[in-house]
C-alpha distance (Angstrom), angle and dihedral (degrees) to the residues before:
residue distance angle dihedral
M1 . . .
D2 3.79 . .
T3 3.77 125.5 .
V4 3.75 124.3 -161.2
P5 3.79 128.4 -175.6
M6 3.81 95.6 -120.6
A7 3.79 127.9 41.6
A8 3.76 91.2 -140.2
H9 3.70 144.0 -36.5
P10 3.77 95.8 -110.5
A11 3.75 123.1 -133.8
A12 3.78 113.1 -85.2
A13 3.75 110.6 -64.9
Q14 3.75 113.0 -105.3
G15 3.79 102.2 -135.2
S16 3.79 107.6 -62.1
R17 3.77 92.1 -20.8
I18 3.81 119.4 105.5
A19 3.80 112.6 -131.0
P20 3.80 121.1 -127.4
L21 3.80 114.5 -81.0
V22 3.81 118.1 -104.9
C23 3.80 134.6 178.7
A24 3.78 114.0 -90.2
R25 3.81 90.7 -144.0
C26 3.83 106.6 43.9
G27 3.79 104.4 8.5
A28 3.84 96.0 -119.9
P29 3.80 117.0 149.9
L30 3.79 113.7 -100.4
P31 3.84 126.6 -152.4
V32 3.80 118.4 -126.8
G33 3.76 100.2 -132.0
D34 3.81 133.9 170.9
A35 3.79 95.3 -84.0
D36 3.80 124.3 85.1
T37 3.78 90.2 -127.2
V38 3.79 131.1 56.3
Q39 3.79 131.9 -157.9
C40 3.78 123.6 -149.9
A41 3.79 111.9 -126.8
R42 3.79 91.6 -153.3
C43 3.78 104.2 50.9
G44 3.78 102.5 10.8
T45 3.81 96.2 -121.1
V46 3.81 114.1 156.9
A47 3.77 115.9 -152.9
A48 3.76 141.2 171.0
L49 3.78 114.8 -101.7
P50 3.83 108.0 -112.7
P51 3.84 116.0 -115.9
P52 3.84 95.0 -114.5
Y53 3.78 90.1 58.2
R54 3.82 92.2 46.2
M55 3.78 89.8 53.8
L56 3.78 92.6 45.9
R57 3.83 90.6 49.8
D58 3.79 93.8 48.3
A59 3.80 93.0 45.7
N60 3.80 94.1 50.0
R61 3.79 101.7 31.2
M62 3.79 111.3 136.6
S63 3.77 116.3 -122.1
A64 3.79 119.2 -125.9
G65 3.81 88.7 -102.5
D66 3.80 92.8 52.0
A67 3.77 91.3 49.0
A68 3.82 92.0 49.9
N69 3.80 91.1 48.3
L70 3.80 91.7 50.3
D71 3.80 91.7 50.6
A72 3.80 91.1 47.9
L73 3.79 90.0 50.2
V74 3.79 95.0 54.9
A75 3.84 98.3 34.3
D76 3.76 90.0 85.1
I77 3.79 93.5 61.7
S78 3.77 97.6 31.5
R79 3.72 99.7 59.8
P80 3.80 122.8 49.3
P81 3.81 120.0 -147.0
S82 3.79 118.4 -66.8
T83 3.78 123.6 -101.6
L84 3.82 89.7 -103.9
Q85 3.79 90.4 54.9
R86 3.78 92.3 48.1
V87 3.81 91.6 50.0
A88 3.80 91.0 48.3
I89 3.79 90.8 49.7
V90 3.82 93.2 49.2
L91 3.81 90.7 47.0
G92 3.80 91.2 47.7
F93 3.77 94.5 50.9
G94 3.81 90.9 44.3
I95 3.77 93.5 53.9
G96 3.77 91.2 40.9
I97 3.79 92.7 52.2
L98 3.82 91.3 46.7
T99 3.82 90.5 51.7
L100 3.77 90.6 48.4
L101 3.81 90.1 51.6
V102 3.83 89.9 51.7
F103 3.85 89.0 49.1
A104 3.81 90.6 47.2
V105 3.79 93.2 52.8
G106 3.79 90.8 48.6
A107 3.79 91.3 45.7
L108 3.79 91.2 50.9
L109 3.78 90.5 51.2
G110 3.78 89.2 47.6
A111 3.79 91.2 51.3
V112 3.79 90.6 53.2
L113 3.83 90.1 49.8
G114 3.80 88.8 47.2
V115 3.79 92.5 53.1
V116 3.80 90.6 49.2
G117 3.79 91.9 46.1
A118 3.78 92.9 48.9
A119 3.78 90.9 49.0
K120 3.80 92.9 50.1
S121 3.78 90.9 47.0
E122 3.80 89.9 48.1
V123 3.78 90.0 -127.9
D124 3.80 119.2 149.6
G125 3.79 140.4 168.8
K126 3.81 116.9 24.8
G127 3.79 93.2 -9.9
A128 3.81 90.9 59.2
M129 3.78 90.4 47.1
V130 3.80 91.4 52.5
I131 3.83 89.8 51.4
I132 3.79 93.6 48.3
V133 3.80 94.9 46.1
G134 3.82 91.5 44.5
C135 3.79 92.5 51.2
S136 3.81 91.2 46.6
L137 3.79 93.7 53.6
I138 3.79 94.5 43.0
C139 3.79 93.9 48.1
G140 3.75 92.1 42.5
L141 3.81 91.3 54.3
M142 3.81 92.9 43.9
S143 3.80 91.5 51.6
V144 3.80 92.7 65.2
P145 3.88 97.7 58.4
F146 3.82 87.8 38.0
V147 3.79 93.0 58.1
G148 3.83 91.4 41.5
E149 3.83 91.3 52.6
W150 3.76 92.8 44.6
V151 3.80 93.2 51.0
V152 3.85 92.1 48.6
A153 3.79 91.6 47.8
F154 3.78 93.7 46.5
A155 3.81 91.9 48.4
S156 3.78 91.0 52.3
L157 3.85 101.6 35.7
G158 3.78 102.0 29.5
S159 3.76 93.7 -142.3
T160 3.78 128.8 106.8
D161 3.80 92.1 -153.8
Q162 3.74 93.5 52.7
A163 3.77 91.1 43.8
M164 3.81 90.0 53.0
A165 3.79 91.9 47.8
F166 3.82 90.5 48.7
A167 3.83 93.3 49.9
T168 3.80 94.4 45.8
G169 3.81 98.8 38.1
G170 3.78 125.9 114.9
E171 3.80 96.4 -106.9
V172 3.80 115.6 92.6
Q173 3.81 112.0 -129.7
W174 3.77 99.6 -145.2
P175 3.85 97.8 166.4
I176 3.79 92.3 51.1
D177 3.81 94.5 45.9
A178 3.81 91.1 48.4
G179 3.83 90.0 45.9
V180 3.84 91.3 52.1
A181 3.77 89.5 50.2
G182 3.85 90.0 49.8
I183 3.80 92.4 48.6
L184 3.80 90.8 50.0
Y185 3.79 90.0 50.0
V186 3.74 97.6 47.7
L187 3.82 99.8 36.9
S188 3.80 100.1 32.0
V189 3.80 116.6 17.8
V190 3.81 96.2 42.7
P191 3.85 95.9 46.6
I192 3.80 91.1 43.9
A193 3.82 87.2 51.0
I194 3.77 88.6 51.4
A195 3.78 89.2 49.8
W196 3.84 89.0 54.3
R197 3.78 87.3 52.8
T198 3.77 95.2 48.5
K199 3.80 104.5 28.1
E200 3.79 92.2 96.6
N201 3.80 90.8 54.9
V202 3.78 92.3 46.8
S203 3.81 96.7 46.9
S204 3.80 103.9 36.6
V205 3.76 107.6 20.7
R206 3.80 92.4 104.9
G207 3.81 92.3 51.1
L208 3.76 92.2 50.8
Q209 3.79 91.9 43.3
S210 3.79 92.2 52.9
K211 3.84 90.5 56.4
L212 3.84 94.4 46.0
A213 3.78 96.8 37.0
A214 3.78 120.8 116.2
Q215 3.74 116.6 -122.2
P216 3.81 111.3 -91.2
P217 3.78 121.1 -109.1
A218 3.80 114.8 -82.2
T219 3.84 90.2 -140.6
P220 3.81 131.3 29.9
G221 3.78 109.8 -84.6
G222 3.78 92.2 12.2
A223 3.76 128.1 129.1
C224 3.78 124.5 -83.5
A225 3.79 114.6 -116.0
C226 3.79 130.6 -130.6
R227 3.82 112.1 -94.0
N228 3.80 89.9 -137.7
C229 3.81 109.3 40.1
G230 3.80 102.8 10.6
A231 3.79 96.6 -121.9
A232 3.80 118.1 148.3
L233 3.80 113.2 -97.7
A234 3.78 126.4 -133.7
V235 3.79 103.0 -142.0
R236 3.80 120.8 -162.3
P237 3.86 115.4 -131.5
G238 3.76 109.4 -85.7
A239 3.77 94.3 4.4
L240 3.76 121.8 148.8
A241 3.78 94.6 -156.5
A242 3.77 140.5 20.3
R243 3.81 129.9 -154.0
C244 3.78 116.1 -136.0
L245 3.78 111.3 -118.2
F246 3.79 92.0 -148.1
C247 3.83 106.9 44.2
R248 3.86 98.8 13.8
T249 3.83 91.9 -125.6
D250 3.80 115.8 154.5
N251 3.79 113.7 -129.9
L252 3.81 131.0 -168.0
V253 3.77 110.2 -129.9
A254 3.83 100.3 171.1
V255 3.78 95.6 77.6
P256 3.85 132.2 110.6
L257 3.78 114.9 -89.1
A258 3.79 90.4 -123.8
V259 3.76 90.7 57.9
A260 3.78 93.9 48.5
T261 3.81 94.7 48.5
R262 3.85 92.7 56.1
R263 3.78 89.5 72.2
T264 3.84 107.0 113.4
Q265 3.86 105.2 147.1
D266 3.74 122.3 106.2
A267 3.82 121.2 -108.1
A268 3.82 97.7 -98.3
Q269 3.80 94.1 48.0
M270 3.80 89.3 43.4
A271 3.79 93.2 53.4
E272 3.79 91.8 50.9
E273 3.81 92.5 47.8
V274 3.82 91.5 47.5
R275 3.83 91.5 54.0
G276 3.82 90.0 49.7
E277 3.79 93.6 46.9
V278 3.79 93.3 47.3
E279 3.80 92.9 49.0
K280 3.81 91.5 47.1
H281 3.80 90.0 48.3
E282 3.82 91.4 51.6
R283 3.82 92.6 48.2
N284 3.79 91.8 49.2
R285 3.81 90.7 46.9
R286 3.80 91.2 54.2
H287 3.82 92.0 45.5
D288 3.80 93.2 46.5
R289 3.78 92.0 48.0
A290 3.79 91.7 51.8
M291 3.82 91.2 46.4
M292 3.80 90.0 49.8
W293 3.77 95.6 52.8
T294 3.80 91.0 43.0
M295 3.81 91.2 55.0
V296 3.78 93.0 44.3
G297 3.81 90.3 48.2
L298 3.79 96.6 47.7
G299 3.83 94.6 39.5
P300 3.82 94.8 86.7
L301 3.81 88.8 63.0
L302 3.84 84.7 76.6
V303 3.84 87.4 79.8
P304 3.80 99.9 62.3
L305 3.82 89.9 33.4
L306 3.80 95.9 56.0
C307 3.79 93.6 36.1
G308 3.79 88.5 53.9
A309 3.78 90.7 47.5
G310 3.81 89.7 49.1
W311 3.79 91.2 51.1
L312 3.80 90.2 50.2
L313 3.84 90.7 47.3
H314 3.81 92.8 55.9
A315 3.78 92.6 39.6
I316 3.81 90.9 56.9
L317 3.80 100.0 36.8
G318 3.81 100.4 30.1
């Protein structure tokens, strides 16, 4: 292993700005870390860190608090939802879609009844439309507690006839209707609300990562390079992001290599796209958060809604 007195003779200084550090032997970019020596990952040369770079490092070194804040800032777009969240979201959408299908079948039946009723009443125009829409909504709502009661009765009695008699009888099944509403809330509304909160991360995290990602190492085991100026980055162990010592640009480093290597835009275009993507991400986060809490807050209304629909079901059919 070779040792040389200077890490590199940096590229010509640009005014008062210090140029990124490179290896004096092979020209590979070198990260300015905490040590007073630096080793080239490409050729193995170990060199002393020149005084200007030591002073620049000490003057711009991030505090522990700054580093923690930077990691917290990028964690939201660096890590997609957990497996548990994904399972909950899939389950929520599955139950939600199934409930909507039940509602749709009931609404279709209600629409047919509405058309027949409007025809028998000799009502046309807006009056007929009101009857049809009203019947669709009422039958759609009644279909949900009906299916819930039928499923519970069939599971306990094992007979389709008895389950039908139970679901269409004159006795209102308050506990079952409230239970169906609770199940829909816990297993559908809440996961779908979570999906609203996380959908932007799931759908566009790779696009945003690709614009914030540091350039991948030129050689195996080498240092990542700044996405803006190309200087080697000194990355803290376990860090999600690193701030360039030379241009102060924040770079994501915890991204898949395939994502990072898809970056082809020049620095100016990249900076503009990054600003746009970050602003879009923040807007979507605020919107998704508001939508999540709205759904969670309105979800308990399912209990009186389905209980009322169940009462109406048994009042009509019982």
